[in-house]
LUMFI-396100 format. One line per 3 residues: number of its first residue (from 0); for each residue x, y, z of C-alpha. Coordinates in steps of 0.001 Angstrom, whole numbers. Layout:
<rs>
NUM = X Y Z  ...
</rs>
This chain:
<rs>
0 = 93790 83003 76252  96284 85242 74439  95511 87019 71190
3 = 97345 86428 67926  99108 89784 68340  100260 88890 71871
6 = 101480 85513 70616  103421 87234 67842  104992 89659 70333
9 = 105955 86770 72617  107606 84912 69777  109442 88083 68792
12 = 110759 88469 72353  111950 84849 72390  113673 85352 69043
15 = 115423 88440 70449  116528 86542 73551  114441 88653 75949
18 = 113986 86610 79161  110515 85782 80454  109073 86099 83947
21 = 109070 82330 84433  112829 82057 83787  114677 80926 86953
24 = 116962 83954 87262  114016 86362 86870  112121 84396 89508
27 = 115174 84637 91762  115155 88423 91359  111422 88628 92064
30 = 111701 86430 95164  114490 88638 96503  112416 91707 95732
33 = 109423 90337 97617  111638 89473 100565  113013 93027 100662
36 = 109499 94520 100621  108411 92137 103401  111472 93017 105473
39 = 110734 96707 105131  107134 96201 106220  108373 94268 109210
42 = 110932 96926 110149  108403 99748 109817  106068 97947 112186
45 = 108844 97284 114695  110079 100867 114550  106571 102183 115123
48 = 106186 99934 118169  109641 100513 119640  110383 104192 119127
51 = 109052 106917 121337  108217 110271 119741  111123 112706 119531
54 = 110814 116442 120128  110912 118606 117009  114245 120136 117943
57 = 115726 116616 117934  115023 116302 114213  116354 119797 113556
60 = 119589 118814 115265  119853 115625 113219  119169 117572 110011
63 = 121935 120063 110700  124440 117533 111997  124082 114761 109400
66 = 123230 116493 106137  126231 118811 106006  128356 117789 108995
69 = 131541 117002 107056  131238 120172 104981  130714 122344 108070
72 = 133723 120731 109722  136011 121477 106766  134868 125058 106085
75 = 137406 127873 106182  136871 130885 108433  135822 132945 105387
78 = 133265 130326 104309  131872 130131 107845  131506 133925 107918
81 = 129773 133888 104504  127317 131295 105833  126607 133478 108861
84 = 126021 136530 106634  123673 134653 104325  121739 133379 107315
87 = 121330 136942 108618  120205 138263 105226  117685 135435 104940
90 = 116265 136255 108386  116026 139947 107537  114238 139264 104235
93 = 111812 136932 105963  110729 139850 108130  110822 142582 105505
96 = 110019 140852 102202  107968 137762 102968  105466 138971 105547
99 = 102719 141566 105398  102198 141372 109170  98406 141444 109151
102 = 96986 142738 112405  94397 140812 114335  91792 143567 113735
105 = 92236 143557 109933  88929 143144 108123  90229 140273 105956
108 = 90795 136841 107473  94283 135439 106857  92998 132486 104828
111 = 91014 134820 102541  93777 137319 101772  95252 136255 98420
114 = 98186 138652 98690  99539 137343 101980  103227 136522 101673
117 = 105065 134076 103861  108395 132219 103777  108055 129233 101473
120 = 105098 130611 99503  104336 128756 96242  106937 129259 93516
123 = 104759 131038 90967  103583 133501 93619  107105 134108 94913
126 = 108972 134180 91591  108795 137875 90691  109601 139024 94184
129 = 112375 136482 94833  114337 137669 91785  114632 141157 93310
132 = 116042 140067 96679  119597 140157 97961  119363 136442 98654
135 = 118700 135918 94941  121753 137992 94036  123873 135790 96298
138 = 122497 132458 95137  122706 133470 91475  126448 134024 91824
141 = 127084 130774 93722  129068 128032 91933  126500 125256 91624
144 = 128573 122345 90347  126638 120031 88040  123051 119774 86831
147 = 122173 116076 86946  118441 115948 86205  117236 118091 83314
150 = 115023 117180 80370  116605 118793 77328  113420 119549 75418
153 = 111893 121295 78450  114779 123757 78856  114782 125956 75754
156 = 113671 129571 76033  110200 129389 74490  110186 132933 73080
159 = 113550 132255 71442  112263 128949 70067  109224 130660 68543
162 = 111434 133390 67047  113605 130702 65482  110548 128990 64009
165 = 109556 132220 62234  113061 133074 61027  113969 129571 59819
168 = 112931 128864 56217  110483 126056 55555  108765 125610 58940
171 = 105210 124341 58498  102382 123514 60873  99882 120656 60720
174 = 97069 119210 62841  95013 116036 62684  91828 118151 62576
177 = 90859 121801 62062  91550 123984 65126  88233 125776 65342
180 = 86669 125634 68803  88010 126954 72102  88536 123338 73146
183 = 90590 122679 69989  92829 125650 70749  93300 124456 74320
186 = 93943 120730 73900  93981 119531 70256  97343 118115 69090
189 = 99384 119822 66368  103010 119748 65274  105573 121555 63156
192 = 108077 120257 60634  110437 121446 57962  109207 121151 54378
195 = 110902 122256 51176  107491 123234 49775  107465 126964 48957
198 = 105365 129443 50919  103120 129907 47896  101896 126321 48228
201 = 100120 127282 51452  98272 130168 49810  95864 127887 48020
204 = 95024 125842 51119  92257 126396 53627  93417 127904 56925
207 = 94122 125514 59774  91641 127606 61801  88675 126816 59537
210 = 86451 123789 58961  87733 123529 55402  91285 122661 56516
213 = 92500 119293 55202  93677 117253 58226  97442 116640 58400
216 = 98194 118991 55495  101175 121313 55909  100547 125054 56297
219 = 103516 127426 56340  103951 128974 59801  103711 132502 58325
222 = 100313 131653 56806  99094 129906 59982  100132 132875 62127
225 = 98791 135619 59900  95360 133944 59720  95143 133194 63448
228 = 91638 134406 64419  92606 135981 67730  95033 138700 66758
231 = 97066 137428 63830  100771 136757 64356  100974 138497 67739
234 = 98069 136478 69096  99479 133309 67512  102783 133728 69352
237 = 101013 134185 72680  98776 131154 72032  101672 128952 70880
240 = 103727 129765 73979  100729 128954 76185  100550 125502 74576
243 = 104237 124858 75361  104207 125497 79109  102203 124934 82264
246 = 100440 128167 83174  100910 129571 86661  97234 129062 87516
249 = 97478 125336 86751  100139 124960 89432  97737 126366 92057
252 = 94956 123806 91521  96373 121064 93712  92899 119775 94470
255 = 92637 118659 90823  95323 116066 91490  98491 114781 89843
258 = 96848 113068 86858  95177 116289 85696  98419 118307 85609
261 = 100245 115449 83858  97547 115398 81200  98480 118997 80372
264 = 102191 118259 80746  102146 115392 78227  100431 117512 75560
267 = 103347 119941 75546  106288 117797 74423  105137 116731 70928
270 = 104743 120422 70056  108153 121469 71396  109958 118441 69942
273 = 108530 119014 66479  110081 122508 66462  113259 121847 68375
276 = 114724 118840 66590  115348 120448 63243  119074 121175 62976
279 = 118907 124930 62123  116689 125503 65159  118410 123083 67533
282 = 121934 124430 67048  121410 128078 68075  118937 127099 70785
285 = 121320 124568 72327  124228 127007 72147  122124 129613 73951
288 = 121049 127046 76566  124642 126077 77387  125559 129743 77801
291 = 122637 130322 80181  123649 127347 82322  127289 128409 82449
294 = 126328 131945 83496  124337 130435 86357  127455 128762 87773
297 = 126877 125284 86313  129994 123552 84995  128618 120229 83763
300 = 125219 118854 82689  123647 115444 82197  120628 115934 79968
303 = 117766 113520 79447  115460 113303 76457  113008 110615 75320
306 = 114371 109296 72031  111164 108906 70112  111321 112251 68300
309 = 112035 112834 64613  115355 114572 63923  115949 116313 60596
312 = 119150 117654 59113  119134 121117 57606  117099 121176 54413
315 = 115867 117584 54732  112187 116701 54380  112903 113176 55578
318 = 113793 112479 59245  116882 110475 60196  116420 106734 60708
321 = 118607 106785 63850  120112 109314 66272  123769 109239 65222
324 = 123454 112533 63354  121758 114129 66361  124704 113146 68569
327 = 127162 114501 66002  125478 117893 66244  125078 117587 70044
330 = 128817 116936 70445  129787 119595 67914  127888 122347 69729
333 = 129259 121315 73132  132840 121407 71850  132299 124770 70165
336 = 130887 126185 73383  133737 124825 75519  136216 126502 73174
339 = 134405 129857 73301  134994 132678 75766  131551 132077 77312
342 = 132329 128402 77790  135687 128794 79471  135753 126485 82495
345 = 132684 124517 81324  133474 120803 81655  130912 119580 79143
348 = 127628 117704 78891  126470 114134 78324  123144 112448 77691
351 = 121156 109947 79740  119212 108130 77033  115569 107713 77965
354 = 112551 105947 76572  108921 106118 77663  107966 103658 80387
357 = 104491 103330 78846  105816 101739 75645  105339 98005 74979
360 = 108361 95699 75237  109009 95576 71498  109234 99353 71194
363 = 111455 99610 74284  113792 96898 72995  114106 98591 69596
366 = 114822 101872 71391  117499 100168 73502  119154 98908 70307
369 = 119184 102480 68999  120789 103583 72269  123638 101082 71938
372 = 124101 101935 68245  124457 105650 69087  126695 104862 72075
375 = 129135 102972 69848  129208 105885 67400  129645 108548 70133
378 = 130731 106737 73327  131652 109939 75159  128194 111459 74673
381 = 125880 108823 76239  126379 108140 79935  123286 106228 81083
384 = 119780 104898 80521  116436 105781 82110  112683 105344 81670
387 = 110512 108459 81779  106893 109559 81778  104350 109717 84580
390 = 105150 106869 86955  101547 106432 88075  100331 106074 84486
393 = 103242 104071 83073  104500 100561 83582  106218 99938 86930
396 = 109867 98894 86827  109031 95367 88000  107053 94878 84782
399 = 110164 95806 82800  112668 93624 84662  113105 91041 81835
402 = 113720 93787 79262  116184 95582 81560  118088 92335 82188
405 = 118229 91824 78417  119605 95358 77941  122310 94819 80539
408 = 123331 91562 78810  123435 93239 75386  125592 96081 76769
411 = 128064 93512 78097  128144 91710 74749  128681 94976 72869
414 = 131276 96082 75461  129604 99384 76272  129053 100883 79725
417 = 125505 102273 80008  124467 102316 83690  120961 102961 84992
420 = 119873 106360 86364  116213 105618 87068  113331 107926 87823
423 = 111613 106420 90885  109364 107578 93703  107990 110597 91814
426 = 104636 109900 93370  102416 110310 96430  101761 106602 96981
429 = 102890 104594 99973  103247 100905 99191  101522 100899 95810
432 = 103069 99660 92539  104444 103098 91645  106024 103605 95056
435 = 107627 100159 94715  109659 101462 91772  112110 102573 94461
438 = 112744 98939 95429  113398 97921 91839  115569 100938 91053
441 = 117862 100039 93955  117881 96297 93220  118616 96924 89533
444 = 121707 98938 90452  120697 102517 89687  123544 104935 90403
447 = 121205 107822 91182  117450 108154 91669  115486 110817 89836
450 = 113157 112648 92263  112841 109930 94942  110046 112000 96460
453 = 108424 109089 98317  111719 107651 99596  111320 109325 102988
456 = 108529 106851 103810  110896 103863 103584  113436 103541 106420
459 = 115017 100361 105053  115410 101832 101570  116976 104959 103047
462 = 119599 102768 104679  120193 100935 101386  120514 104183 99442
465 = 123143 105388 101898  124968 102060 101937  125041 101792 98120
468 = 126035 105454 97678  122979 106364 95596  122297 110076 95154
471 = 118791 111557 95011  118245 114065 92192  115803 116389 93961
474 = 113637 118785 91912  111630 120850 94438  109953 123338 92084
477 = 108976 120612 89638  107514 118552 92475  105434 121538 93563
480 = 104095 122457 90123  103332 118806 89285  101355 118622 92551
483 = 103398 116333 94771  103730 119111 97343  102030 122456 97838
486 = 105257 124348 98584  108899 123867 99602  107755 123900 103240
489 = 106011 120537 102861  108597 118943 100564  110256 115655 101532
492 = 113779 117089 101070  114361 117911 104782  113267 114394 105773
495 = 115909 112892 103464  118629 115273 104619  117798 114527 108261
498 = 118626 110870 107592  121945 111650 105890  120805 110841 102344
501 = 123023 112387 99648  121049 114855 97502  121683 117267 94655
504 = 119256 119970 93553  118020 119916 89946  115600 121944 87805
507 = 113909 119152 85762  111820 121107 83184  112476 124829 83760
510 = 111075 126341 80534  107914 124233 80534  107336 124852 84243
513 = 107578 128624 83837  110929 129438 85470  111602 132112 82862
516 = 115352 131601 83354  117604 128608 82839  119830 127332 85601
519 = 119544 126229 89201  119128 129544 90996  115361 129201 91420
522 = 115582 125770 93059  118585 126758 95181  116818 129908 96325
525 = 113600 128049 97188  115485 125546 99353  117553 128239 101092
528 = 114696 130625 101772  112024 128056 102561  113944 125674 104845
531 = 115242 127041 108137  117988 124457 108554  119363 124634 105017
534 = 121787 127554 105110  124483 128288 102559  126416 125300 103863
537 = 123484 123019 103016  123361 124336 99461  127128 123949 99185
540 = 126925 120331 100325  124398 119546 97604  126474 121393 94979
543 = 129516 119357 96018  127407 116191 95814  126443 117040 92240
546 = 130115 116891 91239  130803 113710 93222  127912 111883 91542
549 = 128549 113223 88025  129225 110725 85257  132083 112628 83618
552 = 133427 109435 82061  132447 105791 81667  133279 103765 84775
555 = 132586 100282 86045  130369 100058 89113  133408 99432 91318
558 = 135332 102436 89959  132227 104619 90264  131817 103797 93977
561 = 135548 104175 94643  135556 107669 93106  132552 108722 95186
564 = 134151 107446 98380  137473 109180 97700  135851 112450 96702
567 = 138283 115352 96665  141148 113149 97904  141124 111021 94746
570 = 143459 111378 91783  141098 111214 88816  138968 113634 86809
573 = 136218 113799 89419  138653 114726 92199  140104 117471 89988
576 = 136625 118896 89363  135848 118791 93089  139062 120647 93886
579 = 138185 123331 91328  134664 123653 92729  135998 124135 96272
582 = 138334 126851 94997  135418 128586 93250  133267 128307 96356
585 = 135987 129877 98502  136219 132843 96108  132439 133141 96147
588 = 132460 133226 99970  135073 135991 99896  132765 137980 97586
591 = 129821 137461 99965  131855 138706 102922  133111 141785 101079
594 = 129787 142627 99419  127373 142089 102315  129300 142405 105587
597 = 127951 145920 106223  124362 144792 105939  124854 142183 108612
600 = 126329 144751 110975  123266 146977 110494  120988 143998 111036
603 = 122769 143026 114247  122500 146593 115595  118774 146541 114855
606 = 118364 143226 116627  120229 144467 119692  117992 147553 119855
609 = 114912 145348 119708  116315 143163 122490  116680 140024 120350
</rs>
């Protein structure tokens, strides 16, 4: 028996024209979905019975030959030499930088020595050392193409954001309860917002750090910081930053599981969003972010952000009722940056609109309406739609099929092109409801898959992804810190590359995850240093893929596929960008050869002396 509230929601959905699960065309989709899952189960069983085990070097050969075969075949002599040099430098650093060579008679057992270094060591252990290596210097300079999976509110330099909060007039802090105990300081929610109330108004209020604080009352940030009980403003800044990122030690506790790290992760965004989405803070922060990405060799970005935040114009106590003003500012800052000296050669940025997968249908539908409204106001700024949040804890895509069908119908009626770019397979499951998001993402026509970590377990889906030209947006450091893998060495990326799946590398949430720098260099470096078969040519293939699968402009599904197939031989915008990337990569390879050729000669002499 349904409740009155559920009955009201059902009637609302019917009034909106949202289809129901019992509708024939939804049933047809679900029957096809079930058939696909059954077929995959059948194939997996047959493969297990029919195939004999292959030697490890067989898979290494497949990895090298499929993942970057066409790129290797088309490389110039200079590019091939640069790849050889990078490979030699990597091998040398593995011996000299990433091994302490413990002797058998050392007093400390290997598994007890915390300072042991090895190739592919966890990111937060490797970070400081990696940024001082020659391999880092090379990767940092590499043209990286496009960044296709990046959550906007998890990318801003946190120290800069905090500085902006203190220097921007009118920023206030509030909490739903006094922040008194150690537990309160660690986990209790609080937010910031602009208020036109003068600083003096906060002087007569009880501190947010005392029992006398009135819940939800606004305290000026200067007052909150100066009265912070653990060191005043300096201590407040340190504490606030700690509440806006995942600490290094949290990334080590893999035995605590995925849910525990996501619990911390989800507490972060309301704090950041409450600071970030006030115009005088957003503008300089976004401008700085674009400059950081461009300096890292990124020419185009597709951001994501969950559109359930409050956005305020400068000097406004009241938030906007929609996101049109946000997109005006978003576009304005992108255009200003492109026209600046720093932004020369930067193609631009667009937004994949996202909403939380945990929301009920009514809230998702209203959010979809907002998406279309903003798209019609700024069609060049919105390029797709996605659902975000922890997959294991949210609603699976199959539960959202009627709403997604309704959205596709409304887009057609409103004559807007908003394709799907779904998160899917960001999980450890094998055959559970979360893992099955991969089936629905493919069946619903996603153009790319965010993460796709569990895809390697599904041979039939791998074939479908290749056939339908779906790219995997791979985020190796994020997957490690959010406890899907303990290090790059055990990541699923090589398994996907060995099957010829198209992949691009992405950074996901760099500021929140503790990268300390914006860009793709950390993820590129991890893949190059941690995976023997990657090589510079493997990185280059994924950088080229990022351009091929970029949504520079609105395209029908047919035009999208045609552009991907044609690649650099096409005649449109994407082909032009690919041609420019190849030219940049060739210049980069020339720099590698000129800068590092001598080191390779020394390394080869050393190897000959050692009888290698």
